[in-house]
C-alpha positions as CSV (number, residue, x, y, z in Angstrom):
1,M,2.8,-48.4,13.5
2,I,3.7,-49.6,10.0
3,R,1.6,-46.9,8.4
4,Y,3.2,-44.3,10.6
5,R,6.7,-45.4,9.7
6,L,5.9,-45.5,6.0
7,F,4.6,-41.9,6.2
8,G,7.7,-40.8,8.2
9,R,10.0,-42.5,5.6
10,R,8.2,-40.7,2.7
11,A,8.3,-37.4,4.5
12,R,12.0,-37.7,5.2
13,R,12.6,-38.6,1.5
14,A,10.6,-35.6,0.4
15,F,12.4,-33.4,2.8
16,I,15.8,-34.6,1.5
17,I,14.7,-33.9,-2.1
18,A,13.3,-30.5,-1.3
19,G,16.4,-29.6,0.8
20,G,18.6,-30.6,-2.1
21,G,16.6,-28.5,-4.5
22,F,16.9,-25.5,-2.1
23,V,20.6,-25.9,-1.9
24,L,21.0,-26.1,-5.6
25,L,18.8,-23.0,-6.1
26,A,20.7,-21.1,-3.4
27,A,24.0,-22.2,-5.0
28,G,22.8,-21.1,-8.4
29,T,21.8,-17.7,-7.1
30,V,25.1,-17.2,-5.3
31,A,26.9,-18.3,-8.5
32,L,25.0,-15.7,-10.6
33,V,25.7,-12.9,-8.2
34,A,29.4,-14.0,-7.8
35,D,29.7,-13.9,-11.6
36,A,28.1,-10.5,-11.7
37,V,30.7,-9.1,-9.2
38,R,33.6,-10.9,-10.7
39,D,35.1,-7.6,-12.0
40,A,34.7,-5.9,-8.6
41,R,37.2,-3.2,-7.7
42,P,37.3,-2.3,-4.1
43,D,39.2,1.0,-4.8
44,V,36.0,3.1,-4.8
45,S,34.7,5.1,-1.8
46,G,32.9,8.2,-0.7
47,P,29.3,9.3,-0.9
48,V,27.2,8.3,-3.9
49,L,25.6,11.8,-4.0
50,P,28.3,14.3,-2.8
51,G,26.7,17.4,-1.4
52,W,23.2,16.0,-1.3
53,S,22.3,17.8,1.9
54,E,22.8,21.1,0.0
55,M,21.1,19.9,-3.2
56,A,18.0,18.4,-1.6
57,G,16.3,21.8,-1.1
58,Q,16.5,22.4,-4.9
59,A,14.5,19.2,-5.7
60,A,11.3,20.1,-7.7
61,A,10.3,16.7,-9.2
62,I,10.9,13.0,-8.4
63,E,10.2,10.4,-11.1
64,I,10.1,6.7,-10.3
65,I,10.0,3.9,-12.9
66,T,9.5,0.2,-11.9
67,P,8.9,-2.8,-14.1
68,D,5.2,-2.3,-13.5
69,T,4.5,1.4,-13.2
70,L,5.8,5.0,-13.6
71,F,4.8,7.9,-11.4
72,R,6.0,11.4,-10.7
73,M,5.9,13.7,-7.7
74,E,6.2,17.4,-7.9
75,R,6.8,20.2,-5.5
76,T,4.0,22.8,-5.4
77,P,3.4,25.9,-3.2
78,E,1.2,23.7,-1.0
79,G,3.7,20.9,-0.8
80,W,4.6,17.7,-2.7
81,T,1.8,16.1,-4.8
82,M,1.4,13.3,-7.3
83,P,-0.1,14.7,-10.5
84,S,-1.2,11.3,-11.9
85,R,-3.3,10.8,-8.8
86,G,-5.2,14.0,-9.0
87,N,-2.4,16.0,-7.3
88,Y,-3.0,14.0,-4.1
89,P,-0.5,15.1,-1.3
90,V,2.7,13.1,-0.8
91,R,3.5,12.2,2.8
92,A,6.2,14.5,4.1
93,E,7.6,11.8,6.4
94,H,8.3,9.5,3.5
95,L,10.1,12.3,1.6
96,A,12.2,12.8,4.8
97,E,13.0,9.0,4.8
98,L,14.2,9.2,1.1
99,D,16.3,12.3,1.9
100,A,18.0,10.5,4.8
101,G,18.5,7.4,2.8
102,L,20.2,9.2,-0.1
103,S,22.4,11.0,2.3
104,S,23.5,7.6,3.8
105,L,24.7,6.0,0.6
106,S,28.4,5.5,0.2
107,Y,30.4,3.4,-2.3
108,A,31.7,0.0,-1.1
109,A,32.9,-1.5,-4.4
110,A,32.7,-1.1,-8.1
111,L,31.3,-4.2,-9.7
112,T,30.7,-5.5,-13.2
113,N,30.6,-3.2,-16.3
114,D,29.1,-6.0,-18.4
115,A,25.5,-5.0,-19.2
116,G,24.7,-8.7,-19.7
117,R,25.1,-9.2,-16.0
118,F,23.1,-6.3,-14.7
119,D,20.0,-8.3,-14.4
120,R,21.7,-10.6,-11.8
121,L,22.1,-7.6,-9.5
122,G,18.7,-6.1,-10.4
123,V,20.2,-2.9,-11.8
124,D,19.0,-3.3,-15.4
125,D,17.0,-0.4,-16.6
126,P,13.2,-0.8,-16.1
127,A,12.5,1.7,-18.9
128,T,13.8,-0.9,-21.3
129,G,12.2,-3.9,-19.6
130,G,14.7,-4.4,-16.8
131,S,13.9,-5.4,-13.2
132,G,15.5,-2.4,-11.4
133,T,13.8,0.7,-9.9
134,S,14.8,4.0,-11.5
135,L,14.8,7.1,-9.3
136,V,15.4,10.5,-11.0
137,I,15.3,13.8,-9.0
138,T,15.4,17.1,-10.9
139,D,15.4,20.8,-10.0
140,A,12.9,23.4,-11.3
141,D,14.9,23.7,-14.6
142,G,14.9,20.0,-15.2
143,N,18.6,19.5,-14.2
144,R,19.3,16.1,-12.6
145,L,20.2,16.2,-9.0
146,A,20.2,12.4,-8.5
147,S,19.8,9.5,-10.9
148,L,19.9,6.0,-9.7
149,I,18.8,2.5,-10.7
150,V,18.3,0.6,-7.5
151,G,18.7,-3.2,-7.5
152,H,18.8,-6.0,-5.0
153,T,19.6,-5.5,-1.4
154,R,22.0,-7.5,0.8
155,G,21.1,-7.5,4.4
156,D,19.9,-4.2,6.0
157,D,22.7,-1.9,4.8
158,R,23.9,-3.0,1.4
159,L,22.5,-2.2,-2.0
160,Y,23.4,-2.8,-5.6
161,I,22.9,0.3,-7.8
162,R,23.9,2.1,-11.0
163,T,24.2,5.9,-11.1
164,G,23.3,8.2,-13.9
165,R,22.8,5.3,-16.4
166,Q,26.5,4.5,-16.0
167,E,27.6,1.2,-17.6
168,R,28.9,-0.1,-14.3
169,A,27.2,-1.5,-11.2
170,F,28.2,-0.7,-7.6
171,A,27.8,-2.1,-4.2
172,V,27.0,0.7,-1.7
173,Q,26.6,0.9,2.0
174,G,23.3,2.4,3.3
175,S,19.7,1.8,2.7
176,L,16.7,3.3,1.0
177,P,13.0,3.1,2.0
178,D,10.5,1.3,-0.3
179,I,10.2,3.8,-3.2
180,A,8.4,1.6,-5.7
181,D,4.9,1.7,-4.2
182,P,2.9,4.9,-5.1
183,G,0.4,4.1,-2.4
184,R,3.1,4.3,0.3
185,W,4.2,7.7,-0.9
186,L,0.6,8.9,-0.7
187,G,-0.2,7.3,2.7
188,L,-3.3,5.5,1.5
189,D,-3.6,3.8,4.8
190,F,-4.6,7.0,6.5
191,F,-8.1,5.8,7.4
192,N,-7.4,4.1,10.7
193,V,-10.2,4.3,13.3
194,E,-10.1,2.0,16.3
195,P,-12.8,-0.6,15.5
196,S,-13.8,-0.9,19.2
197,R,-15.1,2.7,18.9
198,I,-17.8,1.8,16.4
199,A,-21.3,2.2,17.8
200,R,-23.6,2.0,14.8
201,A,-23.4,1.0,11.1
202,Y,-25.9,1.5,8.3
203,I,-25.3,-0.8,5.3
204,V,-26.8,-0.5,1.8
205,P,-25.5,-3.5,-0.2
206,E,-25.8,-3.9,-3.9
207,S,-28.6,-6.5,-3.4
208,G,-31.0,-7.2,-0.7
209,P,-32.4,-4.9,2.0
210,A,-30.5,-2.1,3.8
211,Y,-29.9,-2.8,7.4
212,I,-28.7,-1.2,10.7
213,L,-26.3,-2.7,13.2
214,E,-25.9,-1.3,16.8
215,R,-24.4,-2.0,20.1
216,E,-24.9,-0.4,23.5
217,S,-21.3,0.4,24.6
218,P,-17.7,-0.3,23.7
219,A,-17.8,-3.1,26.3
220,T,-20.6,-4.8,24.3
221,R,-18.9,-7.5,22.2
222,N,-21.5,-8.1,19.5
223,F,-23.6,-5.9,17.3
224,D,-27.4,-6.4,17.2
225,L,-29.5,-6.1,14.1
226,A,-31.6,-3.0,14.8
227,S,-33.4,-3.0,11.4
228,P,-35.1,-4.7,9.7
229,R,-36.9,-6.3,12.5
230,T,-38.1,-9.2,10.3
231,W,-34.6,-10.6,10.2
232,Q,-32.5,-12.4,12.8
233,L,-28.7,-12.8,12.9
234,I,-27.5,-16.3,12.3
235,T,-25.1,-16.1,15.2
236,A,-24.5,-13.5,17.9
237,G,-21.3,-12.2,16.2
238,A,-22.4,-12.6,12.6
239,A,-22.5,-8.9,11.9
240,N,-19.4,-7.8,13.8
241,G,-17.2,-7.9,10.7
242,V,-19.3,-5.8,8.4
243,A,-20.0,-3.2,11.1
244,S,-16.4,-2.4,11.7
245,A,-15.0,-3.2,8.2
246,G,-14.8,0.5,7.2
247,A,-12.8,1.5,10.3
248,R,-9.4,0.5,8.9
249,V,-8.9,0.4,5.2
250,R,-5.8,0.6,3.0
251,F,-6.8,2.0,-0.4
252,R,-5.3,0.7,-3.7
253,D,-5.3,4.0,-5.6
254,V,-6.6,7.6,-5.6
255,G,-7.7,10.3,-8.0
256,E,-9.5,13.6,-8.2
257,A,-13.2,13.3,-7.8
258,S,-14.7,15.6,-10.5
259,G,-18.3,15.9,-11.7
260,D,-21.4,14.0,-10.7
261,A,-20.7,10.3,-10.3
262,G,-24.3,9.4,-10.3
263,A,-26.0,7.1,-7.9
264,P,-23.7,4.9,-5.8
265,V,-24.1,1.1,-6.1
266,A,-23.7,0.6,-2.3
267,L,-23.1,2.5,0.9
268,H,-21.4,2.0,4.3
269,R,-22.0,4.6,7.0
270,A,-20.7,4.2,10.6
271,S,-20.6,6.4,13.7
272,T,-18.5,6.0,16.8
273,F,-19.5,6.3,20.5
274,D,-17.6,9.6,20.7
275,G,-19.2,11.2,17.7
276,L,-17.1,10.6,14.6
277,V,-19.2,9.8,11.5
278,Y,-17.9,8.5,8.2
279,E,-19.6,7.3,5.0
280,Y,-18.3,5.4,2.0
281,R,-20.3,5.8,-1.2
282,F,-19.2,3.1,-3.7
283,Y,-19.2,3.3,-7.5
284,R,-18.1,0.9,-10.2
285,E,-15.9,2.8,-12.6
286,E,-13.4,1.7,-15.2
287,G,-13.4,-1.9,-14.0
288,A,-12.7,-0.9,-10.4
289,I,-14.6,-0.2,-7.2
290,R,-14.1,3.4,-6.1
291,A,-15.3,5.1,-3.0
292,R,-16.0,8.7,-2.1
293,I,-15.7,9.3,1.6
294,N,-17.6,11.9,3.7
295,I,-16.5,12.7,7.2
296,D,-18.4,14.5,9.9
297,A,-18.3,15.0,13.7
298,S,-21.3,15.3,16.1
299,D,-19.1,16.0,19.1
300,H,-16.5,18.7,19.7
301,D,-14.0,16.1,21.1
302,V,-13.5,14.5,17.7
303,M,-13.6,17.6,15.5
304,D,-9.8,17.7,15.0
305,E,-9.8,14.0,14.1
306,A,-12.6,14.6,11.6
307,S,-10.8,17.6,10.1
308,G,-7.6,15.5,9.6
309,L,-9.5,12.7,7.9
310,R,-11.4,15.2,5.8
311,R,-8.2,16.8,4.5
312,N,-7.1,13.4,3.2
313,A,-10.4,12.4,1.7
314,Q,-12.3,15.4,0.5
315,G,-12.3,15.9,-3.2
316,F,-10.9,12.5,-4.1
317,W,-12.0,9.0,-5.0
318,F,-10.3,5.9,-3.6
319,T,-10.0,2.5,-5.1
320,V,-10.8,-0.4,-2.7
321,S,-10.1,-4.1,-3.2
322,E,-12.9,-6.5,-4.0
323,D,-12.3,-8.1,-0.6
324,A,-12.6,-4.8,1.4
325,Y,-15.7,-3.9,-0.6
326,E,-17.4,-7.2,0.1
327,R,-16.6,-6.9,3.8
328,M,-18.1,-3.4,4.0
329,T,-21.3,-4.1,2.0
330,R,-22.0,-7.7,2.8
331,P,-25.7,-8.6,1.9
332,L,-27.9,-9.2,5.0
333,E,-28.7,-12.7,3.9
334,Q,-25.1,-13.7,4.5
335,A,-25.4,-12.8,8.2
336,A,-29.1,-13.2,9.0
337,T,-32.3,-15.0,8.1
338,R,-35.9,-14.0,7.9
339,S,-37.5,-14.7,11.3
340,V,-41.0,-13.4,10.6
341,S,-43.0,-13.3,7.4
342,P,-43.5,-9.7,6.2
343,I,-47.0,-8.2,6.8
344,I,-48.8,-7.3,3.6
345,D,-51.5,-4.6,4.0
């Protein structure tokens, strides 16, 4: 009982200290923002981008600068693409979200014009080391249709911004989608196959033997080791993860696949019960793990699905995380042990 009370007393003391620290941090943050909006003038109103609905159709390029990256999207006869990612297609639904968000922005208050306070609202220019996100939209002649530095958000419908590099920050009503992640614009989460559909997987890891995993039906919970026969799974479900690891992958980056990449360092091929076949060939290039993906269909029912995946994958390489690569190409020795000594002729 004494030990329990002592622990409880220490925990309460730690909680009080932590709580006090949180209050001080929150108070400091509020004070900084309050200082930044000290010169606020409420006498500003109206849309941030008047006539945007009419101008949007003239947009030919979108440039986004964050503290960590810069990327550009351009309109082509085939649609919007990202040149720095091998002209990979930009998702139309995310462009529509941006269009709707820009149309929704309206001024709520004019805030500080002291550049020294911009960082407190997150509207300092990322091109000069600031923490904001710059968004510039131009027409075919390079004329600016929209120019914003987007800062911190307040709730679901309030932003701090600067417009056209103006030396004044504003609070605005409305919201914008996440514009800072190039992967989101490109829809690099397109490879999304229901894992319960996977029937068979063929794995060639960087080291150790290649192996095949199979199960009889979608109702069968675990994959069996079909080959090599001289190995036995450690547990009944030891291979389930690697067998279905390629079904749902969010890629880190993308680029145009050009020339002969040489021999892959590893491979993951899987097929579904209804006939979809996909294959990842992995390469180590420029310090990253890149995959080239092939899609096929052995049944008419999945041809449309295969065609859609192929449109997203064909002609490009995709960067995968070390974790995703490890899960898709796990060496057999991590899931199985030798059960029979190999026969030597």
